[in-house]
C-alpha positions as CSV (number, residue, x, y, z in Angstrom):
1,X,26.1,-21.9,21.8
2,X,23.6,-21.0,18.9
3,X,23.6,-22.6,15.5
4,X,25.9,-21.3,12.9
5,X,24.2,-20.2,9.7
6,X,26.1,-20.2,6.4
7,X,24.9,-19.1,3.0
8,X,26.7,-19.9,-0.4
9,X,29.3,-17.4,-2.1
10,X,26.9,-16.5,-4.8
11,X,23.3,-15.8,-3.6
12,X,22.0,-18.0,-6.1
13,X,21.6,-21.5,-5.4
14,X,21.7,-24.6,-8.1
15,X,18.0,-24.1,-9.0
16,X,18.5,-20.3,-9.5
17,X,16.8,-19.0,-6.3
18,X,18.4,-16.1,-4.9
19,X,19.1,-16.3,-1.2
20,X,19.4,-13.2,0.9
21,X,20.1,-12.7,4.8
22,X,18.5,-9.7,6.3
23,X,19.8,-8.3,9.5
24,X,17.2,-6.7,11.7
25,X,13.5,-7.0,12.1
26,X,12.7,-3.1,12.6
27,X,10.6,-1.2,10.0
28,X,13.5,-0.9,7.6
29,X,14.7,-4.8,7.8
30,X,11.1,-5.8,7.3
31,X,10.3,-3.6,4.4
32,X,13.5,-4.9,2.8
33,X,12.6,-8.7,3.5
34,X,8.8,-7.8,1.9
35,X,10.4,-6.3,-1.2
36,X,13.0,-9.1,-1.7
37,X,10.1,-11.8,-1.0
38,X,7.8,-10.1,-3.6
39,X,10.9,-10.3,-5.9
40,X,10.9,-13.9,-5.3
41,X,14.1,-14.2,-3.2
42,X,14.5,-16.5,-0.6
43,X,15.0,-14.5,2.5
44,X,16.1,-15.3,6.0
45,X,15.7,-12.5,8.7
46,X,18.0,-12.4,11.8
47,X,16.8,-10.2,14.8
48,X,18.7,-9.9,18.0
49,X,15.9,-9.1,20.2
50,X,12.8,-11.2,21.3
51,X,10.5,-9.2,19.2
52,X,10.2,-7.6,15.7
53,X,9.9,-3.8,15.5
54,X,13.5,-2.6,16.3
55,X,13.1,0.9,17.8
56,X,9.4,0.6,17.5
57,X,8.3,-1.2,20.5
58,X,5.4,-1.4,22.7
59,X,6.1,-2.1,26.5
60,X,3.9,-3.4,29.3
61,X,3.8,-2.2,32.7
62,X,1.5,-3.2,35.8
63,X,0.2,-0.5,37.8
64,X,-2.1,-0.6,41.2
65,X,-5.2,1.6,40.8
66,X,-6.8,3.5,43.9
67,X,-9.0,0.2,44.9
68,X,-5.9,-1.9,44.9
69,X,-6.4,-3.8,41.7
70,X,-3.4,-4.6,39.3
71,X,-3.8,-2.7,36.0
72,X,-2.1,-3.4,32.6
73,X,-1.0,-0.5,30.6
74,X,0.9,-0.5,27.3
75,X,3.0,2.2,26.1
76,X,4.9,2.7,23.0
77,X,8.5,3.5,22.5
78,X,10.0,5.3,19.2
79,X,8.3,7.7,17.1
80,X,4.9,8.7,18.2
81,X,3.4,8.7,14.7
82,X,4.7,8.4,10.9
83,X,4.1,11.2,8.7
84,X,3.5,9.8,5.2
85,X,4.5,12.5,2.6
86,X,6.1,10.5,-0.3
87,X,3.6,8.6,-2.7
88,X,4.9,5.1,-2.0
89,X,4.8,5.5,1.6
90,X,1.5,7.1,1.6
91,X,0.3,4.0,-0.4
92,X,2.1,1.5,1.9
93,X,0.5,3.2,4.9
94,X,-3.0,3.2,3.1
95,X,-2.6,-0.6,2.9
96,X,-1.4,-1.0,6.4
97,X,-4.7,1.1,7.6
98,X,-7.0,-1.3,5.2
99,X,-5.3,-4.4,6.8
100,X,-6.0,-3.3,10.2
101,X,-2.0,-2.6,10.9
102,X,-2.2,1.2,11.1
103,X,-4.7,3.9,11.9
104,X,-4.9,7.6,11.1
105,X,-3.4,9.6,14.3
106,X,-5.8,12.2,15.6
107,X,-3.5,14.4,17.9
108,X,-4.9,16.6,20.4
109,X,-2.9,19.7,20.3
110,X,-3.3,23.5,21.3
111,X,-5.6,25.3,18.7
112,X,-2.8,27.6,17.8
113,X,-0.8,24.8,16.4
114,X,-1.6,23.4,12.9
115,X,-1.0,19.6,12.5
116,X,-1.2,17.7,9.1
117,X,-3.3,14.8,10.6
118,X,-4.3,13.4,7.3
119,X,-0.7,12.4,6.9
120,X,-0.2,10.9,10.7
121,X,-0.5,7.6,11.2
122,X,0.2,5.1,14.1
123,X,0.5,1.3,14.1
124,X,-2.3,-0.6,15.7
125,X,-2.8,-2.7,18.0
126,X,0.8,-2.1,18.9
127,X,3.8,-0.4,17.2
128,X,5.3,-3.9,16.2
129,X,2.0,-4.6,13.9
130,X,3.6,-2.9,10.9
131,X,6.5,-5.2,11.1
132,X,4.8,-8.4,12.0
133,X,2.6,-7.7,8.9
134,X,5.5,-7.1,6.7
135,X,7.3,-10.0,8.0
136,X,4.2,-12.8,7.6
137,X,5.6,-15.7,6.0
138,X,9.1,-14.6,6.3
139,X,11.9,-17.2,7.8
140,X,12.5,-15.3,11.1
141,X,15.1,-16.0,13.7
142,X,14.7,-14.0,16.8
143,X,17.2,-13.7,19.5
144,X,20.1,-14.1,16.9
145,X,23.1,-11.8,17.3
146,X,25.1,-11.4,13.9
147,X,28.7,-11.0,15.2
148,X,30.3,-11.2,11.6
149,X,29.7,-11.9,7.9
150,X,32.1,-14.4,6.2
151,X,31.7,-15.5,2.8
152,X,31.8,-19.2,2.8
153,X,34.6,-21.2,0.6
154,X,33.4,-22.9,-2.4
């Protein structure tokens, strides 16, 4: 049985530090965690799976090539790219590109179709990279299923 984690009834401890639990280490949970930590809250993130990223996942598969050698292939689940339209998300993606956690997506499409590729981004080197960067330095518990929330008694 996994350890039970409890938090005080008020999110502020005796030293005035705000303690927050974030459930999920996908893009929303990772972004929430980063924002709270930037505001100097003490954040603990709980994720039920073995990896961060939520629905943004990179899977690996082995296949045998024409000469009989095993090859490893990576393939991504989830959105094929992010379209950054709003200014704050565009700033976020620009920082991710500068930090090497994302790149501009250069789609190959039929010439009659227009794609605003200057707004399209993909995480790199894997889809988990964005969340991993946001969670850097966070207190993170993987393979922890949160079954219920209960306020502790004073």
